[in-house]
N, C-alpha and C positions, 0 to 999 in steps of 0.2 A: 504494499500499499504504500503511496505518494505521500512524504511528510511535507508539513504546512512549514513555509519557510521560518514562522516563527520560533520554532525549537532550536535552540544554539546547544553548542557543545564544546567542550574544552579540550584542551590539550591533543590536539589532531595533528596528523602531520600534512605540512603544506608544500606543494611542490613551488619552487623559487626559482627567480630568475635574476643574474647580476649580484648573486651572492658568491663570495670567495673564501678562501681559508687557507692559512698555511700552517703546518703544525710543526711541533719541535718536541724532542724527548722529553719526560716528564723529571722534576727535580731541577739540580743546578744546572746540568747538562742545556736546560731550555733558554737560559740566558747567554750561553755562549754560541747558540746557533741560530738564535731568533733573528738576526740582522741579516745573515745571509739567506736564509729561509722566506725572508717578508718579500723576497723578489720572486720568489717561484710559487703564486698562489694558484690554489686548485678549486674547479668550478663544483659548487654545493647543488646537489640534484633537489633533494629536499629538507624540510627543516623542523623539528618540533620543538617542544620545552624540555623535552628530556634526550634528544640526541640529533643526529643527522645524517645524511648520506651525502658523498662527494666521490668526485674520479681522481685516481692517481695512475701514473704513470708505472708505479712500482706495486709490487704485493706487500701487504702489511700482514701483521703476525697478532694472531687474536689473543687477546689478553694484554696487549702491550699498552703501557700507560702514555699519553700524550699531553701536551698541552696545545690547545685548539685556539687560534687566533681568528676569530670570525668577522670579515669585513663585509657590510652591507649598506644598502643606499637606504635602508628604513631607519637605523640610528645615525646619530650624529659622529660617535666614535666605534671604533672595532671594539670587540667582547673577547676576553681571554678567558678560558674555560678548559678546566680538567677533564679530561676523556680519556676513555677506554674502548681499544678498538675491539668490536663484535664479531665482525666477519670482513672477508675480502673475497672478491670473485671476479675472475676475468671476464670481461664482458664479452659475448660470443663475436668472431672475425676481427675482433679489436685486440690492440697491445693495452689497451687500457684495463684498470681495475675499478670496480665500484666497492666502497668502502662504506661499511656502518659502524658509527661511532655512538657510546652513550656518555652523556655528561655525566661527572660524577661530583663537580665542585658543589657543595653545599652551604657557599658563603652567602648572606642574603643579599650583598649587593649585587653579585650575579643572578640570583634568583629573581628579584625585582626586576634587571634589564631582559631576563629571559620572559618574565610575563609582558613587560612592556613591549617586547620585540611581538610576542603571540598574538598581544591584542592589536597592534598595527596591522599586522597580517592578517587576522580574520576580518578587519574591516575592509580590506580592498576588496575590489570585484573581479568576478570573472565573466568575460563575456560569450553567451551563447546564442544557437539558433536553433529553435525548434524544427526537427526533421520532420514535422507533421505540416505545419502551415508556413513554416519559413521565417517565422518571428523573430528578429533579433531582441536579446534582451540581456540584462545584467543579472548577476546571483554575488551576492557576498562569499568571499573564500570560505567563512566559516560554515559552508553548508555542502563543501566539499567532499564528495563520495556518497552523497545521498541523492534522492530522487524528490523532484517536485514538480508541479503543473505548469505548463505554459501559459501564461497570463492572457491569451488570446484563445486557444482552441483547447485548453487545459490538458491538452497529452501530456504524457510523463515524460520528462527530461530529466537525465541522470547529471549531476553536478559535477565535473571533472574538467581539470586544466590539464591541457596537455605536458607532460614529462620530457624534459628538454635533455638529453645526454650530448653534450657539445664535444668537439674534437680537443684533444689535449695538444699543447704546442708540439710536443713530441712528435704525436702520431702526424700533423701537419708537416712538420720538417721531414719525416720518413717518406710521406707519400710524395713530395716535392722533389726531393733529392734522390730516390731509387733511380730514376731512368739517366742521372747523370746531365751532361750540358743538352742533351737532345731535347730536355722537358721544355726548352722555350721555343721549340719550333714546332708548328701546326703537326699533328699525328693523325692518319686515319689507318692505321696498320690494321690487323687480323682484332684487335678489341674493340674496335669503332668502325662501326659500319659507314657509309657515306651520308645515309640517311640521317643517323643521329648525330654524324659532324655537321650537317646541315641544320638540324634542330639546334644545335648547341649555338651556332654562329647568329641565328636569327630569332631564338626565345631564351637563350642563356649566354647574353654576350657579354657577362660578368661576372665575378666573384659574388657580388652581391645579388644578383639575378640567382645564382646558384644555390646561394644561401637560403632566400627567401622561398625559392620553389621547393626545397629540402624541408623547410619548416611546414610548410602548409600542407605537404605529403603525407608527414607524420602526424596530423592533427584528426581529432576525431571526427567524425562523418556530422556535418551541420554545424560545425564549430565556427564562428567569424573571428576575424582578428582586424584591430584598427593600426592605423599607420602610427601613431605614438606609440603601442604596445610593440609593434615589429621594429621600430626606430632604435628602442632600449635594447631590444634582443639582439640587434646586429651591429648595434654600436656605431651607427650610420648616422648623419642630421635627416631629419624628417622629408625635407624637401627633395633629396636623391633618393629615399625609400619610395616615397610616392610616385616619383617619377617611373622609378622600375616596374612598380606594381600597376600603374596604369598601361605601361608597355605589354606586362602580362596579361593584362585584359584585351588587349587588341591581337594577342596571339592566341585568344581562346583558352587560356590556362585558369584565370582567375575569373570572377564576377563581382562588377562593384555593387555592393548595396546599397550604400548611402555617402554621405560624406564622409571621406576618408575611412571607409570601411569595406571589409574584402572578405571573399570566400573563396574556397579553393573548389572550382568547377570547371574541369577541364573538359574539351571535346574529346570524344572515345579515341580520335586520332592522336591527340596532346596525351591522352593519359596513357595509351599505349607505348609512345616513347620516351613519358617521364619514368616509368614501370622499369625498360630497359635501361635508361640510365641509372635508376638507381641500383639494377644489378650490377653494372660496370662499376659503380662507385663502391662497392661491397668488397670488389676485387681489390688488393692494393697495387697491382701491376697495372689493371684497367684503369683503377681511380687515378693514377700519375699523367695516362694518355689522356684522360677526359678533362682534366686540370690543366693541361697542356694547349688543348684547344680553345678550352676556357680563357687560358691568358692571352694566348694568340687574337681571339676574337677581342677581347678586352682591348688590347693594344691598337688593333684596328679600328675601333671604334671611337678612341681619342683622336 
């Protein structure tokens, strides 16, 4: 049965964006390595008042005690939290690891800051679109994981924000460096057909376009996104993001629903090509070839 949006919950886990952390060993060693590790921030996938999940290029040991330095755009200053590694698992077909930690600090100052951060997160909104009637609407993040009813047609809608698993800098460097000097040249070898090569050059002519297409292709069906949200996600000024989105609308990849609001709605032909492109990107060698074509198209576009 769908719940009414008036029923609130506490201590839930939130998918987050633009949250980063770096960790140092627990104890006195933390101060010795903090300055060095501060340059190597890792993306946070989700957060709760009791722990967090983040991505790492290295496997981590279960039970290891660490000090987490959490950097986020919600609070004015970073948080320093004692934590314990609960698990570490390699992400399929990637060299990255997903790591879960439990916060162990019990100081009143940290507890108050955690509660303040959770309160601010729960008050933020998720943009949804009803799969039944297409009505876009917003719901507070405090209802994430629950089900409610569309304000227009009363169809049941699950409240869920997309989970983002960004690439680590090490993964990007490995993909770009693997082919060697030839990476800067256009590639249409065995891994990329002429059809996909042409599709990239017309519909994915920059790394920004590629990021946006990958983002929309991973979103749950019926969800919409605004330009401001996407600009924060790809750390690019809004005017550039808006222009790229409008280009993808003209290519039949996206649908513009309203003022600066878009939804993934590709034509059957575009959807087939994007699926083939996603398959290539999941193969490290083919991914390097795709990036080479994108970089060449980006260079020619300028």
